[in-house]
C-alpha positions in Angstrom: 217.5 59.0 179.9 219.0 55.9 181.6 220.9 55.0 178.4 222.1 58.6 178.0 223.4 58.6 181.6 225.2 55.4 181.2 226.9 56.8 178.1 227.8 60.0 179.9 229.4 58.1 182.7 231.4 56.0 180.1 232.4 59.3 178.3 233.8 60.7 181.6 235.6 57.4 182.3 237.4 57.6 178.9 238.2 61.2 179.5 240.1 60.2 182.5 242.0 57.6 180.4 242.7 60.2 177.8 244.3 62.4 180.5 246.4 59.5 181.6 247.3 58.7 178.1 248.4 62.3 177.3 250.6 62.3 180.4 252.2 59.0 179.4 252.8 60.4 175.9 254.2 63.6 177.3 256.6 61.8 179.6 258.0 59.7 176.7 258.3 62.6 174.2 260.1 64.7 176.8 262.8 62.0 176.5 262.9 61.7 172.8 261.9 65.2 171.6 262.1 67.7 174.5 260.3 71.0 173.8 258.4 69.8 170.8 255.0 69.9 172.6 255.2 73.6 173.2 256.0 74.2 169.5 253.3 72.1 168.0 250.4 72.1 170.5 248.2 75.0 169.3 244.4 75.5 169.2 242.2 72.6 169.6 240.9 71.2 166.3 237.2 71.0 165.6 237.8 67.3 164.8 238.5 65.7 168.2 240.3 62.8 166.6 242.8 65.1 164.7 245.9 66.0 166.7 248.9 67.7 165.0 251.3 67.0 167.7 250.4 63.2 167.7 250.5 63.1 163.9 253.9 64.8 163.8 255.4 62.5 166.4 254.0 59.5 164.6 255.9 60.6 161.5 259.3 61.6 163.1 259.2 60.1 166.8 262.8 61.2 167.6 264.9 64.2 167.0 267.5 62.1 165.3 265.0 61.4 162.4 265.0 65.3 161.9 268.7 66.1 162.5 269.9 63.4 160.1 268.4 65.5 157.3 269.7 68.8 156.1 267.5 71.9 157.1 266.3 72.4 153.5 265.4 68.7 153.2 263.5 68.7 156.5 261.6 71.9 155.6 260.5 70.2 152.3 259.6 67.0 154.1 257.6 68.9 156.9 255.7 71.0 154.4 254.7 67.9 152.3 253.7 66.1 155.5 251.5 69.2 156.6 249.7 69.5 153.3 249.1 65.7 153.3 247.5 65.8 156.8 245.6 69.0 156.2 247.8 71.3 158.4 249.3 74.7 157.6 252.5 74.1 155.8 254.7 76.7 157.5 258.3 76.9 156.5 259.0 79.2 159.6 257.6 76.5 161.9 259.7 73.9 160.2 262.8 76.0 160.8 261.9 76.4 164.5 261.4 72.6 164.8 264.8 71.9 163.1 266.6 74.4 165.4 265.0 72.8 168.4 266.0 69.4 167.2 269.6 70.5 166.7 269.8 72.1 170.2 267.8 69.3 171.9 269.4 66.6 174.1 267.1 63.5 174.0 267.7 61.1 177.0 266.5 58.1 175.1 268.5 56.9 172.2 266.8 56.4 168.8 268.9 53.3 168.4 267.3 51.5 171.2 264.7 49.0 170.0 262.2 49.9 172.7 262.2 53.7 172.0 260.2 53.7 168.8 257.8 51.1 170.2 257.1 53.2 173.3 256.5 56.4 171.3 254.3 54.7 168.7 252.3 52.7 171.2 251.6 55.9 173.2 250.3 57.6 170.1 248.2 54.6 169.1 246.5 54.3 172.6 245.7 58.1 172.6 244.2 57.9 169.1 242.0 54.9 170.0 240.8 56.7 173.2 240.0 59.8 171.1 238.1 57.7 168.6 236.1 56.0 171.4 235.2 59.4 172.9 234.0 60.5 169.5 231.9 57.4 169.1 230.3 57.7 172.5 229.6 61.4 172.0 228.0 60.8 168.6 225.6 58.3 170.2 224.8 60.7 173.0 224.0 63.4 170.5 221.8 61.1 168.5 219.8 60.1 171.7 219.7 63.6 173.2 218.5 65.3 169.9 215.2 63.3 170.2 214.4 64.7 173.7 212.0 67.7 174.0 214.5 69.9 176.0 217.5 69.4 173.6 217.1 72.5 171.5 216.5 74.7 174.5 219.6 73.4 176.3 221.7 73.4 173.1 220.8 77.1 172.6 221.9 78.3 176.1 225.2 80.3 176.1 228.3 78.2 176.7 226.5 75.0 175.7 227.0 73.4 172.3 227.1 70.0 170.6 229.5 68.4 173.1 228.1 69.9 176.4 224.4 69.7 175.7 224.0 65.9 175.7 226.4 65.6 178.6 224.4 68.1 180.7 221.1 66.4 179.9 222.7 63.0 180.7 223.8 64.1 184.2 220.7 66.0 185.1 218.3 63.5 183.7 214.6 64.1 183.9 214.2 67.7 185.4 210.7 67.0 186.4 212.0 64.9 189.4 213.2 68.1 191.0 210.6 70.2 192.9 212.5 73.4 192.2 215.7 75.0 190.9 217.1 74.8 194.5 216.7 71.0 194.5 218.6 70.8 191.2 221.4 73.0 192.7 221.4 70.7 195.8 221.7 67.7 193.5 224.8 69.3 191.9 226.3 69.8 195.4 226.3 73.6 194.9 224.3 74.5 198.0 225.8 76.0 201.0 225.3 74.8 204.6 223.2 77.2 206.9 224.8 80.1 208.8 223.7 78.5 212.1 223.0 74.9 213.1 223.2 73.9 216.7 226.5 75.1 218.0 227.8 75.8 214.5 228.1 79.3 213.3 229.3 79.5 209.7 231.4 82.6 208.9 233.1 81.0 205.8 230.8 78.6 203.9 231.7 76.5 201.0 229.6 74.5 198.7 228.5 71.2 200.1 229.7 68.9 197.3 227.3 66.3 198.4 225.7 65.9 194.9 226.9 64.8 191.5 230.6 65.7 191.0 230.2 64.9 187.4 227.5 67.5 187.0 229.6 70.1 188.8 232.5 69.3 186.4 230.3 69.6 183.3 228.8 72.8 184.6 232.2 74.1 185.3 233.2 73.4 181.6 230.2 75.5 180.6 231.4 78.4 182.7 234.9 78.2 181.1 233.2 78.3 177.7 231.4 81.4 178.7 234.6 83.0 179.8 236.2 82.1 176.5 233.4 83.0 174.2 232.3 86.2 176.1 228.7 86.1 174.8 226.9 89.4 174.5 223.3 88.0 174.4 223.1 85.5 177.2 220.7 85.1 180.1 222.9 87.2 182.4 225.2 84.3 183.5 228.4 85.7 182.0 227.7 89.2 183.3 226.9 87.7 186.7 230.3 86.0 186.7 232.0 89.2 185.8 230.1 91.0 188.5 231.3 88.5 191.1 234.9 88.9 189.9 234.6 92.8 190.1 233.5 92.3 193.7 236.8 90.7 194.5 235.7 87.0 194.4 238.4 84.6 193.2 237.7 83.4 189.6 236.9 79.9 190.6 234.3 81.2 193.2 232.8 83.5 190.6 232.4 80.6 188.2 230.7 78.4 190.9 228.3 81.3 191.7 227.5 81.7 188.0 226.9 78.0 187.6 224.3 78.2 190.4 222.5 80.9 188.4 222.9 78.9 185.2 221.2 75.8 186.8 218.3 77.8 188.0 217.8 79.1 184.5 218.2 75.6 183.0 215.5 74.3 185.4 213.1 77.1 184.5 213.5 76.8 180.7 213.4 73.0 180.6 210.3 72.8 182.9 208.5 75.3 180.6 209.3 73.0 177.6 207.6 70.1 179.5 204.6 72.1 180.5 203.8 73.1 176.9 
């Protein structure tokens, strides 16, 4: 558990680096290929190391490298590149890119020696961070899969190969909590009392005194539930929808559902350890 938690913390550290790297890459390509991100950034690949936008920029890196070709030549070049990299070779997409390149006005010149270096270095750094994240996650999955509770946690709606080891890493040994409420307090999802001394709470927020990383991981689970819309879950997704129908803001509804999710998590994992 200790090793898993250290890996989990390092994973979160590199996620922050990845976000910073993507911001840096966005800033530079907005100067060399404005608008290209919107055209090429589609659904997330099942392979976390694979990135169509990054691969495309690595190949062309500036609109000048596109516009110096004829439209037919670029379409042919794009389709060959897409097939080689394992992406859909769409001639319509190639035409869109060519039209955008023709209309685009880069603010960094392709003739400047530093331009290509800055673009390619941004791509390289992002690629290495993605590879590091995948390496850490693979190690976490290997360790977590040997724990008694792994299959139970992995099977919960909204939790899969990525989130299961991260959840287990942050929660740790569930037997150290005397109840589901204690786990919720550890996550910082508990609310202060209505009255305490001279304090009377009309509007109460979560305490946020616990593990911020567990709250973030749990929130990702709630977002997955919202995306996948599971039919046969433990009532967490339906509870979230119920809170939204009551007029609660979507974020508040997710936090309420996460509270319920952690209670279910505690009960199921404790049952595994009792058997």
